[in-house]
C-alpha positions as CSV (number, residue, x, y, z in Angstrom):
1,M,115.2,174.5,88.1
2,R,115.2,175.8,84.6
3,R,115.3,173.5,81.3
4,V,116.9,174.4,78.2
5,G,117.2,172.4,75.0
6,S,120.6,171.0,73.9
7,Y,120.8,173.5,70.9
8,E,120.3,176.5,73.3
9,A,122.8,174.9,75.8
10,K,125.3,174.6,73.1
11,T,124.8,178.3,71.6
12,H,124.6,179.8,75.1
13,L,127.0,177.6,77.3
14,P,129.0,180.5,78.7
15,R,125.9,182.4,79.9
16,L,124.6,179.0,81.3
17,L,127.9,178.5,83.0
18,D,127.6,181.9,84.8
19,E,124.2,181.1,85.9
20,V,125.2,177.9,87.5
21,A,128.4,179.6,88.8
22,G,125.8,181.9,90.5
23,G,123.9,178.9,92.2
24,A,121.4,178.1,89.6
25,T,120.7,174.4,88.5
26,I,119.9,173.8,84.7
27,T,118.4,170.8,83.2
28,I,119.5,170.2,79.7
29,T,117.0,168.4,77.6
30,K,117.0,166.5,74.1
31,H,113.7,166.5,72.3
32,G,112.1,167.1,75.7
33,V,113.7,164.6,77.6
34,P,116.2,165.4,80.3
35,V,119.8,164.3,79.4
36,A,122.0,166.3,81.7
37,V,121.9,168.6,84.9
38,L,124.3,171.6,85.3
39,V,124.9,172.1,89.0
40,P,127.4,174.4,90.9
41,A,130.7,172.5,91.6
42,V,131.4,171.7,95.2
43,S,134.4,173.4,96.8
44,T,136.5,170.8,98.4
45,G,138.8,173.6,99.9
46,A,142.4,173.5,99.3
47,F,145.2,172.4,101.9
48,S,148.2,174.0,102.6
49,V,151.3,171.9,102.2
50,R,151.8,171.5,105.9
51,E,148.2,170.3,106.2
52,A,148.8,167.9,103.4
53,A,152.0,166.4,104.9
54,A,150.4,166.2,108.2
55,G,147.6,164.3,106.8
56,L,150.0,161.8,105.0
57,R,152.0,161.1,108.3
58,A,148.8,160.5,110.0
59,F,147.7,158.2,107.3
60,R,151.0,156.3,107.4
61,E,150.9,156.0,111.2
62,S,147.3,154.5,111.2
63,H,148.2,152.3,108.3
64,P,151.4,150.3,109.2
65,L,153.0,148.0,106.3
66,R,153.7,145.2,108.9
67,G,156.9,144.2,107.5
68,I,155.9,144.6,103.8
69,T,158.3,146.8,101.7
70,I,157.4,149.6,99.4
71,R,158.9,147.5,96.6
72,E,156.6,144.6,97.4
73,L,153.6,146.9,97.3
74,I,154.7,148.2,93.9
75,D,155.4,145.0,92.5
76,E,152.0,143.7,93.7
77,G,150.1,146.6,92.1
78,R,151.8,145.7,88.7
79,S,150.5,142.0,88.6
């Protein structure tokens, strides 16, 4: 894991982001003390519209409202 000072991080941020996109992990320090870590973002994977709709249907079926209306849920959330 590479360490860089905050000034260097500010000055060379695009280059550091390219390194992180390539899999590197970089610790940013301020006066020698670690204050942040740049790590590659975790890809969540995109869903198709059909997959998203199927997921919503499955959720709705497994979480019945049991006589409560959507309006009641909305009003409850506003209180």
